[in-house]
KEZATI-963798 format. One record per residue: residue in three letters; chain; y, z negated, x negated of N, C-alpha, C in turn. Coordinates in nm, 4 decimals. Each point is the difference from the previous one (the first is absolute). Layout:
<atoms>
<atom residuo="ala" cadena="A" n_y="Y" n_z="Z" n_x="X" ca_y="Y" ca_z="Z" ca_x="X" c_y="Y" c_z="Z" c_x="X"/>
...
</atoms>
This chain:
<atoms>
<atom residuo="met" cadena="A" n_y="11.2086" n_z="-26.9437" n_x="-8.4131" ca_y="-0.0667" ca_z="0.1781" ca_x="-0.0183" c_y="0.0503" c_z="0.1128" c_x="-0.0307"/>
<atom residuo="ile" cadena="A" n_y="-0.0263" n_z="0.0553" n_x="-0.0547" ca_y="0.0507" ca_z="0.1368" ca_x="0.0094" c_y="-0.1173" c_z="0.1376" c_x="-0.0314"/>
<atom residuo="leu" cadena="A" n_y="0.0994" n_z="0.0893" n_x="0.0376" ca_y="-0.0965" ca_z="0.1249" ca_x="0.0162" c_y="0.0375" c_z="0.0548" c_x="-0.1407"/>
<atom residuo="val" cadena="A" n_y="-0.0960" n_z="0.1088" n_x="-0.0546" ca_y="0.0776" ca_z="0.1009" ca_x="-0.1628" c_y="-0.0445" c_z="0.1405" c_x="0.0848"/>
<atom residuo="asp" cadena="A" n_y="0.0985" n_z="0.0721" n_x="-0.0023" ca_y="-0.0295" ca_z="0.1283" ca_x="-0.0194" c_y="-0.0389" c_z="0.0215" c_x="-0.1319"/>
<atom residuo="thr" cadena="A" n_y="-0.1107" n_z="0.1394" n_x="0.0420" ca_y="-0.0510" ca_z="0.0959" ca_x="-0.1103" c_y="0.1142" c_z="0.0075" c_x="-0.1317"/>
<atom residuo="ser" cadena="A" n_y="0.1133" n_z="0.0854" n_x="0.0346" ca_y="0.0797" ca_z="0.0336" ca_x="-0.1103" c_y="0.0319" c_z="-0.1481" c_x="-0.0997"/>
<atom residuo="val" cadena="A" n_y="0.0291" n_z="-0.1098" n_x="0.0849" ca_y="-0.0047" ca_z="-0.1401" ca_x="-0.1210" c_y="-0.1387" c_z="-0.0138" c_x="-0.0907"/>
<atom residuo="trp" cadena="A" n_y="-0.1052" n_z="-0.0101" n_x="0.0481" ca_y="-0.1066" ca_z="-0.0310" ca_x="-0.0521" c_y="-0.0391" c_z="0.1252" c_x="-0.0658"/>
<atom residuo="ile" cadena="A" n_y="0.0221" n_z="0.1011" n_x="-0.0294" ca_y="-0.0069" ca_z="0.1160" ca_x="-0.0967" c_y="0.1172" c_z="-0.0614" c_x="-0.0944"/>
<atom residuo="asp" cadena="A" n_y="0.1455" n_z="-0.0325" n_x="0.0041" ca_y="0.0094" ca_z="-0.0309" ca_x="-0.1020" c_y="-0.0337" c_z="-0.0906" c_x="-0.0790"/>
<atom residuo="tyr" cadena="A" n_y="-0.0432" n_z="-0.1478" n_x="0.0671" ca_y="-0.0660" ca_z="-0.1110" ca_x="-0.0602" c_y="-0.0966" c_z="0.0579" c_x="-0.0712"/>
<atom residuo="phe" cadena="A" n_y="-0.1043" n_z="0.0941" n_x="0.0499" ca_y="-0.0898" ca_z="0.0070" ca_x="-0.0940" c_y="0.0192" c_z="0.0839" c_x="-0.1110"/>
<atom residuo="asn" cadena="A" n_y="0.0889" n_z="0.0690" n_x="0.0134" ca_y="0.0452" ca_z="0.1210" ca_x="-0.1195" c_y="0.0960" c_z="-0.1123" c_x="-0.0636"/>
<atom residuo="gly" cadena="A" n_y="0.0392" n_z="-0.1271" n_x="-0.0009" ca_y="0.0972" ca_z="-0.0891" ca_x="-0.0701" c_y="0.0829" c_z="0.0520" c_x="-0.0590"/>
<atom residuo="val" cadena="A" n_y="0.0887" n_z="0.0606" n_x="0.1719" ca_y="0.1548" ca_z="0.0218" ca_x="-0.0062" c_y="0.0452" c_z="-0.1423" c_x="0.0014"/>
<atom residuo="glu" cadena="A" n_y="0.1241" n_z="-0.0517" n_x="-0.0113" ca_y="0.0425" ca_z="-0.0726" ca_x="-0.0078" c_y="0.1745" c_z="0.0008" c_x="0.1140"/>
<atom residuo="ser" cadena="A" n_y="-0.0529" n_z="-0.0885" n_x="0.1506" ca_y="0.1540" ca_z="0.0299" ca_x="0.0439" c_y="-0.0345" c_z="-0.1656" c_x="0.0977"/>
<atom residuo="pro" cadena="A" n_y="0.1157" n_z="0.0640" n_x="0.1135" ca_y="0.0430" ca_z="-0.1741" ca_x="0.0777" c_y="-0.1396" c_z="0.0118" c_x="0.0987"/>
<atom residuo="gln" cadena="A" n_y="-0.0491" n_z="0.1518" n_x="-0.0013" ca_y="-0.1137" ca_z="0.0032" ca_x="0.1042" c_y="-0.1298" c_z="-0.0677" c_x="-0.0378"/>
<atom residuo="thr" cadena="A" n_y="-0.0196" n_z="0.0183" n_x="-0.1392" ca_y="-0.1256" ca_z="-0.0124" ca_x="-0.0465" c_y="-0.0102" c_z="-0.1489" c_x="-0.0723"/>
<atom residuo="asp" cadena="A" n_y="0.1549" n_z="-0.0278" n_x="-0.0351" ca_y="0.0330" ca_z="-0.1529" ca_x="-0.0430" c_y="-0.0366" c_z="-0.1142" c_x="0.1430"/>
<atom residuo="leu" cadena="A" n_y="0.0135" n_z="0.0518" n_x="0.0979" ca_y="-0.0280" ca_z="-0.0689" ca_x="0.0928" c_y="-0.1317" c_z="-0.0133" c_x="0.0960"/>
<atom residuo="leu" cadena="A" n_y="-0.0694" n_z="0.1461" n_x="-0.0187" ca_y="-0.1668" ca_z="-0.0061" ca_x="-0.0080" c_y="-0.0593" c_z="-0.0896" c_x="-0.0824"/>
<atom residuo="asp" cadena="A" n_y="0.0518" n_z="-0.0080" n_x="-0.0898" ca_y="-0.0821" ca_z="-0.0977" ca_x="-0.1084" c_y="0.0032" c_z="-0.1093" c_x="0.0207"/>
<atom residuo="ala" cadena="A" n_y="0.1028" n_z="-0.0248" n_x="0.0238" ca_y="0.0475" ca_z="-0.1902" ca_x="0.0863" c_y="-0.0889" c_z="-0.0203" c_x="0.0894"/>
<atom residuo="ser" cadena="A" n_y="-0.0097" n_z="0.0961" n_x="0.0747" ca_y="-0.0548" ca_z="-0.0195" ca_x="0.1693" c_y="-0.1420" c_z="0.0052" c_x="-0.0400"/>
<atom residuo="ile" cadena="A" n_y="-0.0731" n_z="0.0805" n_x="-0.1034" ca_y="-0.1364" ca_z="-0.0359" ca_x="0.0096" c_y="-0.0451" c_z="-0.1497" c_x="-0.0914"/>
<atom residuo="val" cadena="A" n_y="0.0561" n_z="-0.0378" n_x="-0.0515" ca_y="0.0274" ca_z="-0.1122" ca_x="-0.0805" c_y="0.0044" c_z="-0.0894" c_x="0.1055"/>
<atom residuo="glu" cadena="A" n_y="0.0982" n_z="-0.0188" n_x="0.1131" ca_y="0.0395" ca_z="-0.0745" ca_x="0.0897" c_y="-0.1032" c_z="-0.0258" c_x="0.1328"/>
<atom residuo="gly" cadena="A" n_y="-0.1088" n_z="0.1288" n_x="-0.0342" ca_y="-0.0980" ca_z="0.0571" ca_x="0.1223" c_y="0.0604" c_z="0.0335" c_x="0.1126"/>
<atom residuo="ser" cadena="A" n_y="0.1196" n_z="0.0566" n_x="0.0100" ca_y="0.0666" ca_z="0.0670" ca_x="0.0964" c_y="-0.0320" c_z="0.1263" c_x="0.0403"/>
<atom residuo="val" cadena="A" n_y="-0.0370" n_z="0.0562" n_x="-0.0549" ca_y="-0.0626" ca_z="0.1558" ca_x="0.0166" c_y="-0.0822" c_z="0.0059" c_x="0.0698"/>
<atom residuo="ala" cadena="A" n_y="0.0173" n_z="0.1383" n_x="0.1285" ca_y="-0.1261" ca_z="0.0566" ca_x="0.0611" c_y="0.0317" c_z="0.1332" c_x="-0.0142"/>
<atom residuo="leu" cadena="A" n_y="-0.1633" n_z="0.0620" n_x="0.0246" ca_y="-0.0101" ca_z="0.1401" ca_x="-0.0193" c_y="-0.0431" c_z="0.0335" c_x="0.1468"/>
<atom residuo="gly" cadena="A" n_y="0.0847" n_z="0.1390" n_x="0.0508" ca_y="-0.0628" ca_z="0.0573" ca_x="0.1281" c_y="-0.1293" c_z="0.1112" c_x="-0.0723"/>
<atom residuo="asp" cadena="A" n_y="-0.0708" n_z="0.0301" n_x="0.0845" ca_y="-0.1236" ca_z="0.1154" ca_x="-0.0398" c_y="0.0257" c_z="0.1070" c_x="-0.0491"/>
<atom residuo="leu" cadena="A" n_y="0.1875" n_z="0.0285" n_x="0.0838" ca_y="0.0428" ca_z="0.1778" ca_x="-0.0256" c_y="0.0170" c_z="-0.0295" c_x="-0.1379"/>
<atom residuo="ile" cadena="A" n_y="0.0526" n_z="-0.0852" n_x="-0.0338" ca_y="0.0705" ca_z="-0.0455" ca_x="-0.1401" c_y="-0.0740" c_z="-0.0253" c_x="-0.1101"/>
<atom residuo="phe" cadena="A" n_y="-0.1072" n_z="-0.0219" n_x="0.0368" ca_y="-0.1706" ca_z="-0.0245" ca_x="-0.0657" c_y="-0.0391" c_z="0.1349" c_x="-0.0396"/>
<atom residuo="leu" cadena="A" n_y="0.0019" n_z="0.0910" n_x="0.1198" ca_y="-0.0346" ca_z="0.1001" ca_x="-0.0551" c_y="0.0670" c_z="0.1334" c_x="-0.0318"/>
<atom residuo="glu" cadena="A" n_y="0.1817" n_z="-0.0465" n_x="0.0185" ca_y="0.0624" ca_z="0.0937" ca_x="-0.0891" c_y="-0.0326" c_z="-0.0625" c_x="-0.1689"/>
<atom residuo="ile" cadena="A" n_y="-0.0016" n_z="-0.1243" n_x="-0.0155" ca_y="-0.0357" ca_z="-0.0218" ca_x="-0.1240" c_y="-0.0966" c_z="0.0469" c_x="-0.0913"/>
<atom residuo="leu" cadena="A" n_y="-0.1081" n_z="-0.0396" n_x="0.0587" ca_y="-0.1238" ca_z="0.0740" ca_x="-0.0544" c_y="-0.0097" c_z="0.1524" c_x="-0.0400"/>
<atom residuo="gln" cadena="A" n_y="0.0520" n_z="0.0639" n_x="0.1389" ca_y="-0.0446" ca_z="0.1655" ca_x="-0.0211" c_y="0.0935" c_z="0.0311" c_x="-0.0803"/>
<atom residuo="gly" cadena="A" n_y="0.1178" n_z="-0.0750" n_x="-0.0891" ca_y="0.0689" ca_z="0.0752" ca_x="-0.0655" c_y="-0.0347" c_z="-0.0186" c_x="-0.1313"/>
<atom residuo="ile" cadena="A" n_y="-0.1003" n_z="-0.0915" n_x="-0.0282" ca_y="-0.0477" ca_z="-0.0573" ca_x="-0.1604" c_y="-0.1343" c_z="0.0996" c_x="-0.0443"/>
<atom residuo="arg" cadena="A" n_y="0.0396" n_z="0.0874" n_x="-0.1093" ca_y="-0.0830" ca_z="0.1189" ca_x="-0.0251" c_y="-0.1354" c_z="-0.0851" c_x="-0.0868"/>
<atom residuo="asp" cadena="A" n_y="0.0861" n_z="-0.0859" n_x="-0.0908" ca_y="-0.0528" ca_z="-0.0428" ca_x="-0.1361" c_y="-0.1934" c_z="-0.1391" c_x="0.1017"/>
<atom residuo="asp" cadena="A" n_y="-0.1471" n_z="0.0502" n_x="-0.0110" ca_y="-0.0431" ca_z="-0.0503" ca_x="0.0112" c_y="0.0026" c_z="-0.1935" c_x="0.0362"/>
<atom residuo="lys" cadena="A" n_y="0.0246" n_z="-0.0165" n_x="-0.1773" ca_y="-0.0101" ca_z="-0.1352" ca_x="-0.0397" c_y="0.1360" c_z="-0.0712" c_x="0.0412"/>
<atom residuo="gln" cadena="A" n_y="0.1213" n_z="0.0610" n_x="0.0398" ca_y="0.1321" ca_z="-0.0281" ca_x="0.0621" c_y="-0.0192" c_z="-0.0385" c_x="0.1551"/>
<atom residuo="tyr" cadena="A" n_y="-0.0758" n_z="0.1079" n_x="0.0616" ca_y="-0.0666" ca_z="-0.0511" ca_x="0.1193" c_y="-0.0699" c_z="-0.0919" c_x="0.0305"/>
<atom residuo="his" cadena="A" n_y="-0.1146" n_z="-0.0379" n_x="-0.0776" ca_y="-0.0571" ca_z="-0.1199" ca_x="0.0876" c_y="0.0877" c_z="-0.1329" c_x="-0.0539"/>
<atom residuo="gln" cadena="A" n_y="0.0561" n_z="-0.0207" n_x="-0.1509" ca_y="0.1212" ca_z="-0.0893" ca_x="0.0301" c_y="0.0737" c_z="-0.0221" c_x="0.1102"/>
<atom residuo="ala" cadena="A" n_y="0.0745" n_z="0.0953" n_x="0.0292" ca_y="0.1105" ca_z="-0.0213" ca_x="0.1274" c_y="-0.0668" c_z="-0.0235" c_x="0.0925"/>
<atom residuo="lys" cadena="A" n_y="-0.0580" n_z="0.0592" n_x="0.0489" ca_y="-0.1708" ca_z="-0.0318" ca_x="0.0947" c_y="-0.0045" c_z="-0.1504" c_x="0.0227"/>
<atom residuo="gln" cadena="A" n_y="-0.0607" n_z="-0.0407" n_x="-0.1095" ca_y="-0.0397" ca_z="-0.1152" ca_x="0.0074" c_y="0.1162" c_z="-0.1670" c_x="0.0125"/>
<atom residuo="ser" cadena="A" n_y="0.1163" n_z="0.0794" n_x="-0.0862" ca_y="0.1022" ca_z="-0.0741" ca_x="0.0093" c_y="0.0825" c_z="-0.0003" c_x="0.1477"/>
<atom residuo="leu" cadena="A" n_y="-0.0120" n_z="0.0701" n_x="0.0397" ca_y="0.0636" ca_z="0.0010" ca_x="0.1840" c_y="-0.0854" c_z="-0.0489" c_x="0.0875"/>
<atom residuo="leu" cadena="A" n_y="-0.1758" n_z="0.0297" n_x="-0.0318" ca_y="-0.0524" ca_z="-0.0891" ca_x="0.1095" c_y="0.0228" c_z="-0.1289" c_x="-0.0284"/>
<atom residuo="val" cadena="A" n_y="0.0623" n_z="-0.0715" n_x="-0.0613" ca_y="0.0080" ca_z="-0.1172" ca_x="0.0392" c_y="0.1294" c_z="-0.0693" c_x="0.0486"/>
<atom residuo="leu" cadena="A" n_y="0.0511" n_z="0.0953" n_x="0.0724" ca_y="0.1834" ca_z="-0.0019" ca_x="0.0838" c_y="-0.0684" c_z="-0.0276" c_x="0.0986"/>
<atom residuo="asp" cadena="A" n_y="0.1045" n_z="-0.0600" n_x="0.1164" ca_y="-0.0086" ca_z="0.0047" ca_x="0.1219" c_y="0.0099" c_z="0.1254" c_x="0.0915"/>
<atom residuo="gln" cadena="A" n_y="-0.1216" n_z="0.0891" n_x="0.0186" ca_y="0.0288" ca_z="0.1197" ca_x="0.0636" c_y="0.0281" c_z="-0.0261" c_x="0.1670"/>
<atom residuo="tyr" cadena="A" n_y="0.0201" n_z="0.1150" n_x="0.0024" ca_y="0.1202" ca_z="0.0740" ca_x="0.1791" c_y="-0.1105" c_z="0.1482" c_x="0.0273"/>
<atom residuo="glu" cadena="A" n_y="-0.0326" n_z="-0.0357" n_x="0.0959" ca_y="-0.0112" ca_z="0.1479" ca_x="0.0864" c_y="0.1194" c_z="0.0371" c_x="0.0532"/>
<atom residuo="met" cadena="A" n_y="0.0317" n_z="0.0870" n_x="-0.0262" ca_y="0.1658" ca_z="0.0946" ca_x="0.0171" c_y="-0.0085" c_z="0.0514" c_x="0.1407"/>
<atom residuo="phe" cadena="A" n_y="-0.1105" n_z="0.0701" n_x="0.0119" ca_y="0.0414" ca_z="0.1299" ca_x="0.1369" c_y="-0.1060" c_z="-0.0426" c_x="0.1161"/>
<atom residuo="gly" cadena="A" n_y="0.0062" n_z="0.0487" n_x="0.1177" ca_y="-0.0481" ca_z="0.0047" ca_x="0.0896" c_y="0.0445" c_z="0.0524" c_x="0.1618"/>
<atom residuo="lys" cadena="A" n_y="-0.0465" n_z="0.0239" n_x="0.0961" ca_y="0.0365" ca_z="0.0600" ca_x="0.1048" c_y="0.1575" c_z="-0.0625" c_x="0.0349"/>
<atom residuo="asp" cadena="A" n_y="0.0226" n_z="-0.1385" n_x="0.0038" ca_y="0.1491" ca_z="-0.0951" ca_x="0.0466" c_y="0.0829" c_z="0.0724" c_x="-0.1081"/>
<atom residuo="met" cadena="A" n_y="-0.0741" n_z="-0.0169" n_x="-0.1589" ca_y="0.1523" ca_z="0.0534" ca_x="-0.0614" c_y="-0.0127" c_z="0.1270" c_x="-0.0133"/>
<atom residuo="ser" cadena="A" n_y="-0.0922" n_z="0.1089" n_x="0.0510" ca_y="0.0765" ca_z="0.1545" ca_x="-0.0264" c_y="0.0959" c_z="-0.0143" c_x="0.1518"/>
<atom residuo="val" cadena="A" n_y="0.0087" n_z="-0.1080" n_x="0.0977" ca_y="0.1022" ca_z="0.0758" ca_x="0.0909" c_y="0.1345" c_z="-0.1081" c_x="-0.0851"/>
<atom residuo="lys" cadena="A" n_y="0.0013" n_z="-0.0570" n_x="-0.0577" ca_y="0.0928" ca_z="-0.0825" ca_x="-0.0652" c_y="0.0781" c_z="0.0670" c_x="-0.1104"/>
<atom residuo="cys" cadena="A" n_y="-0.0888" n_z="0.0192" n_x="-0.0624" ca_y="0.0206" ca_z="0.1560" ca_x="-0.1301" c_y="0.1085" c_z="0.1107" c_x="0.0933"/>
<atom residuo="ala" cadena="A" n_y="-0.0843" n_z="0.0412" n_x="0.0628" ca_y="0.0809" ca_z="0.1155" ca_x="0.0693" c_y="0.1232" c_z="0.0262" c_x="0.0973"/>
<atom residuo="asp" cadena="A" n_y="-0.0430" n_z="-0.1923" n_x="0.0374" ca_y="0.2093" ca_z="-0.0528" ca_x="0.0106" c_y="0.0835" c_z="0.0219" c_x="-0.1020"/>
<atom residuo="asn" cadena="A" n_y="-0.0391" n_z="-0.0706" n_x="-0.0869" ca_y="0.0612" ca_z="-0.0279" ca_x="-0.1252" c_y="0.0837" c_z="0.1097" c_x="-0.0409"/>
<atom residuo="tyr" cadena="A" n_y="-0.1246" n_z="0.1209" n_x="-0.0593" ca_y="0.0407" ca_z="0.1493" ca_x="-0.0291" c_y="0.1037" c_z="0.0419" c_x="0.0834"/>
<atom residuo="arg" cadena="A" n_y="-0.0270" n_z="0.0398" n_x="0.1248" ca_y="0.1181" ca_z="0.0550" ca_x="0.0713" c_y="0.1281" c_z="-0.0891" c_x="0.0447"/>
<atom residuo="ala" cadena="A" n_y="-0.0075" n_z="-0.0852" n_x="-0.0351" ca_y="0.1410" ca_z="-0.1101" ca_x="0.0456" c_y="0.0983" c_z="0.0441" c_x="-0.1461"/>
<atom residuo="leu" cadena="A" n_y="-0.0901" n_z="0.0445" n_x="-0.1070" ca_y="0.0850" ca_z="0.0173" ca_x="-0.1374" c_y="0.0152" c_z="0.1438" c_x="0.0350"/>
<atom residuo="arg" cadena="A" n_y="-0.0749" n_z="0.0909" n_x="0.0211" ca_y="0.0348" ca_z="0.1378" ca_x="0.0232" c_y="0.1417" c_z="0.0182" c_x="0.1033"/>
<atom residuo="lys" cadena="A" n_y="0.0079" n_z="-0.0812" n_x="0.1347" ca_y="0.1058" ca_z="0.0006" ca_x="0.0133" c_y="0.1171" c_z="-0.0240" c_x="0.0027"/>
<atom residuo="arg" cadena="A" n_y="-0.0271" n_z="-0.0771" n_x="-0.1837" ca_y="0.1554" ca_z="-0.0011" ca_x="-0.0342" c_y="0.0478" c_z="0.0536" c_x="-0.1173"/>
<atom residuo="gly" cadena="A" n_y="-0.1279" n_z="0.1147" n_x="0.0208" ca_y="0.0382" ca_z="0.1292" ca_x="-0.0974" c_y="-0.1095" c_z="-0.0135" c_x="-0.1555"/>
<atom residuo="ile" cadena="A" n_y="-0.1139" n_z="-0.1269" n_x="-0.0093" ca_y="-0.0144" ca_z="-0.0225" ca_x="-0.1001" c_y="-0.1814" c_z="0.0433" c_x="0.0271"/>
<atom residuo="thr" cadena="A" n_y="-0.0398" n_z="0.0551" n_x="-0.1118" ca_y="-0.1376" ca_z="0.0412" ca_x="-0.0211" c_y="-0.0721" c_z="-0.0856" c_x="-0.1125"/>
<atom residuo="ile" cadena="A" n_y="-0.1047" n_z="-0.0286" n_x="0.0657" ca_y="-0.0786" ca_z="-0.0774" ca_x="-0.1047" c_y="-0.1483" c_z="0.0809" c_x="-0.0435"/>
<atom residuo="arg" cadena="A" n_y="0.0313" n_z="0.0248" n_x="-0.1394" ca_y="-0.0764" ca_z="0.0827" ca_x="-0.0753" c_y="-0.1621" c_z="-0.0566" c_x="0.0219"/>
<atom residuo="lys" cadena="A" n_y="-0.0357" n_z="-0.0623" n_x="-0.0049" ca_y="-0.1546" ca_z="-0.0272" ca_x="0.0100" c_y="-0.0607" c_z="-0.1077" c_x="0.0801"/>
<atom residuo="thr" cadena="A" n_y="-0.0396" n_z="0.0728" n_x="0.0680" ca_y="-0.1060" ca_z="-0.1122" ca_x="0.1366" c_y="-0.0164" c_z="-0.1146" c_x="-0.0545"/>
<atom residuo="ala" cadena="A" n_y="-0.1004" n_z="-0.0236" n_x="-0.1129" ca_y="-0.0293" ca_z="-0.1247" ca_x="-0.0529" c_y="0.0910" c_z="-0.1007" c_x="-0.0085"/>
<atom residuo="asp" cadena="A" n_y="0.1511" n_z="0.0135" n_x="-0.0496" ca_y="0.1091" ca_z="-0.0406" ca_x="-0.0049" c_y="0.0489" c_z="-0.0783" c_x="0.1359"/>
<atom residuo="val" cadena="A" n_y="-0.0156" n_z="0.0692" n_x="0.1160" ca_y="0.0251" ca_z="-0.0231" ca_x="0.1103" c_y="-0.0811" c_z="-0.1074" c_x="0.0544"/>
<atom residuo="ile" cadena="A" n_y="-0.1499" n_z="0.0033" n_x="-0.0247" ca_y="-0.1302" ca_z="-0.0630" ca_x="0.0158" c_y="0.0432" c_z="-0.1635" c_x="-0.0904"/>
<atom residuo="ile" cadena="A" n_y="0.0662" n_z="0.0435" n_x="-0.1253" ca_y="0.0304" ca_z="-0.1340" ca_x="-0.0540" c_y="0.0784" c_z="-0.1267" c_x="0.0559"/>
<atom residuo="ala" cadena="A" n_y="0.1199" n_z="0.0982" n_x="0.0543" ca_y="0.1251" ca_z="-0.0403" ca_x="-0.0130" c_y="-0.0008" c_z="-0.1182" c_x="0.1771"/>
<atom residuo="thr" cadena="A" n_y="-0.0734" n_z="0.1202" n_x="0.1321" ca_y="-0.0383" ca_z="-0.0724" ca_x="0.0927" c_y="-0.0789" c_z="-0.0910" c_x="-0.0036"/>
<atom residuo="phe" cadena="A" n_y="-0.1278" n_z="-0.0155" n_x="-0.1104" ca_y="-0.0756" ca_z="-0.0962" ca_x="0.0296" c_y="0.0866" c_z="-0.0915" c_x="-0.0638"/>
<atom residuo="cys" cadena="A" n_y="0.1099" n_z="-0.0124" n_x="-0.0649" ca_y="0.0158" ca_z="-0.1271" ca_x="-0.0888" c_y="0.1426" c_z="-0.0680" c_x="0.1054"/>
<atom residuo="ile" cadena="A" n_y="0.0935" n_z="0.1531" n_x="0.0976" ca_y="0.0078" ca_z="-0.0651" ca_x="0.1157" c_y="-0.0112" c_z="-0.0855" c_x="0.0502"/>
<atom residuo="glu" cadena="A" n_y="-0.1460" n_z="0.0674" n_x="0.0651" ca_y="-0.0384" ca_z="-0.1160" ca_x="0.1121" c_y="-0.0986" c_z="-0.1333" c_x="-0.0437"/>
<atom residuo="lys" cadena="A" n_y="-0.0152" n_z="0.0142" n_x="-0.1196" ca_y="-0.0724" ca_z="-0.1258" ca_x="-0.0786" c_y="0.0995" c_z="-0.1201" c_x="-0.0362"/>
<atom residuo="gln" cadena="A" n_y="0.1333" n_z="0.0649" n_x="0.0242" ca_y="0.1149" ca_z="-0.1207" ca_x="-0.0937" c_y="-0.0702" c_z="-0.0036" c_x="-0.1748"/>
<atom residuo="leu" cadena="A" n_y="-0.0211" n_z="0.1475" n_x="-0.0409" ca_y="-0.0247" ca_z="-0.0611" ca_x="-0.1616" c_y="0.0804" c_z="0.1067" c_x="-0.0677"/>
<atom residuo="pro" cadena="A" n_y="0.1098" n_z="-0.1209" n_x="-0.1193" ca_y="0.0621" ca_z="0.0972" ca_x="-0.0841" c_y="-0.0652" c_z="0.1351" c_x="-0.0765"/>
<atom residuo="leu" cadena="A" n_y="0.0625" n_z="0.0749" n_x="-0.0205" ca_y="-0.0437" ca_z="0.1368" ca_x="-0.0526" c_y="0.0645" c_z="0.0022" c_x="-0.1581"/>
<atom residuo="leu" cadena="A" n_y="-0.0489" n_z="-0.0166" n_x="-0.0791" ca_y="0.0107" ca_z="0.0183" ca_x="-0.1402" c_y="0.0165" c_z="0.1775" c_x="-0.0050"/>
<atom residuo="phe" cadena="A" n_y="0.1067" n_z="0.0392" n_x="-0.0831" ca_y="-0.0250" ca_z="0.1911" ca_x="0.0644" c_y="0.1028" c_z="0.0482" c_x="-0.1444"/>
<atom residuo="leu" cadena="A" n_y="-0.0076" n_z="0.1116" n_x="-0.0206" ca_y="0.0968" ca_z="0.1035" ca_x="-0.1020" c_y="-0.0079" c_z="0.1098" c_x="0.0764"/>
<atom residuo="asp" cadena="A" n_y="-0.0686" n_z="0.0341" n_x="0.0724" ca_y="0.0200" ca_z="0.1577" ca_x="0.0703" c_y="0.1247" c_z="-0.0049" c_x="0.1177"/>
<atom residuo="arg" cadena="A" n_y="0.0970" n_z="0.0463" n_x="0.0188" ca_y="0.1226" ca_z="0.0274" ca_x="0.0499" c_y="-0.0184" c_z="-0.0347" c_x="0.1463"/>
<atom residuo="asp" cadena="A" n_y="-0.1374" n_z="0.0834" n_x="0.0330" ca_y="-0.0236" ca_z="0.0665" ca_x="0.1928" c_y="-0.0363" c_z="-0.1655" c_x="0.0417"/>
<atom residuo="phe" cadena="A" n_y="-0.0032" n_z="-0.0962" n_x="-0.0628" ca_y="0.0015" ca_z="-0.1324" ca_x="0.0258" c_y="0.1532" c_z="-0.0215" c_x="0.0948"/>
<atom residuo="ile" cadena="A" n_y="0.0862" n_z="0.0080" n_x="-0.0693" ca_y="0.1570" ca_z="-0.0668" ca_x="-0.0081" c_y="0.0470" c_z="0.0109" c_x="0.2123"/>
<atom residuo="pro" cadena="A" n_y="-0.0133" n_z="0.1537" n_x="-0.0079" ca_y="-0.0175" ca_z="0.0271" ca_x="0.1626" c_y="-0.0427" c_z="-0.1141" c_x="0.0720"/>
<atom residuo="phe" cadena="A" n_y="-0.1412" n_z="-0.0379" n_x="-0.0093" ca_y="-0.0626" ca_z="-0.1309" ca_x="0.1047" c_y="0.0764" c_z="-0.1590" c_x="-0.0880"/>
<atom residuo="val" cadena="A" n_y="0.0508" n_z="0.0445" n_x="-0.0712" ca_y="0.0593" ca_z="-0.1350" ca_x="-0.0280" c_y="0.1162" c_z="-0.0409" c_x="0.0877"/>
<atom residuo="glu" cadena="A" n_y="0.0665" n_z="0.1565" n_x="-0.0429" ca_y="0.1542" ca_z="-0.0362" ca_x="0.0549" c_y="0.0285" c_z="0.0588" c_x="0.2120"/>
<atom residuo="tyr" cadena="A" n_y="-0.1542" n_z="0.0187" n_x="-0.0091" ca_y="0.0462" ca_z="0.0343" ca_x="0.2074" c_y="-0.1029" c_z="-0.0491" c_x="0.0443"/>
<atom residuo="leu" cadena="A" n_y="-0.1297" n_z="-0.0688" n_x="-0.0625" ca_y="-0.0994" ca_z="-0.0202" ca_x="0.0670" c_y="-0.0226" c_z="-0.1622" c_x="-0.0313"/>
<atom residuo="gly" cadena="A" n_y="0.0126" n_z="-0.0349" n_x="-0.0843" ca_y="-0.0180" ca_z="-0.1598" ca_x="-0.0422" c_y="-0.1315" c_z="0.0018" c_x="-0.1037"/>
<atom residuo="leu" cadena="A" n_y="-0.0362" n_z="0.1177" n_x="-0.0790" ca_y="-0.0630" ca_z="-0.0732" ca_x="-0.0594" c_y="0.1086" c_z="-0.0813" c_x="-0.1388"/>
<atom residuo="val" cadena="A" n_y="-0.1201" n_z="-0.1153" n_x="-0.0567" ca_y="0.0593" ca_z="-0.0748" ca_x="-0.0825" c_y="-0.0412" c_z="0.0454" c_x="-0.1675"/>
<atom residuo="ser" cadena="A" n_y="0.0916" n_z="-0.0395" n_x="-0.0605" ca_y="-0.0450" ca_z="0.0750" ca_x="-0.1403" c_y="0.0209" c_z="-0.1180" c_x="-0.0532"/>
<atom residuo="ala" cadena="A" n_y="-0.1560" n_z="0.0409" n_x="-0.0932" ca_y="-0.0391" ca_z="-0.1503" ca_x="-0.0766" c_y="0.1008" c_z="-0.0321" c_x="-0.1023"/>
<atom residuo="leu" cadena="A" n_y="0.0828" n_z="0.1101" n_x="-0.0577" ca_y="0.1271" ca_z="-0.0077" ca_x="-0.1168" c_y="0.1297" c_z="0.0120" c_x="0.0884"/>
<atom residuo="arg" cadena="A" n_y="0.0884" n_z="-0.0854" n_x="0.0063" ca_y="0.0782" ca_z="-0.0083" ca_x="0.1203" c_y="0.0851" c_z="0.1260" c_x="-0.0622"/>
<atom residuo="lys" cadena="A" n_y="0.0475" n_z="-0.0234" n_x="-0.1257" ca_y="0.0709" ca_z="0.1483" ca_x="-0.0278" c_y="-0.0320" c_z="0.1298" c_x="0.0057"/>
<atom residuo="thr" cadena="A" n_y="-0.0814" n_z="0.0195" n_x="0.1120" ca_y="-0.0742" ca_z="0.1693" ca_x="0.0034" c_y="0.0711" c_z="0.1108" c_x="0.0446"/>
</atoms>
């Protein structure tokens, strides 16, 4: 099972071909894609067209769903953010900290494009679903 970040979903829905979207497509066929509630929110809130919104929502609702945040996760996220800050690395989006930390805690590989996930791979044990990230 892999979790897929919003940026990859956006490219996928826009028909962009890349190693990430190819892996997403193959993983959907295999039934090995899960969706986090935060990622689901980010995807849906970015869709302007009503028809596309409803199609995307229906398509994504069939995937395994995870609740990504809670009291215990907030402390783990803060710890990971602080660990990277001590290394001089600032993660730009809190959502990325939550997504990366969730994947680390649940030992789920993450398929991503966003460079903010790379320090989580390099220093905190996040597993990239695409090995050459």
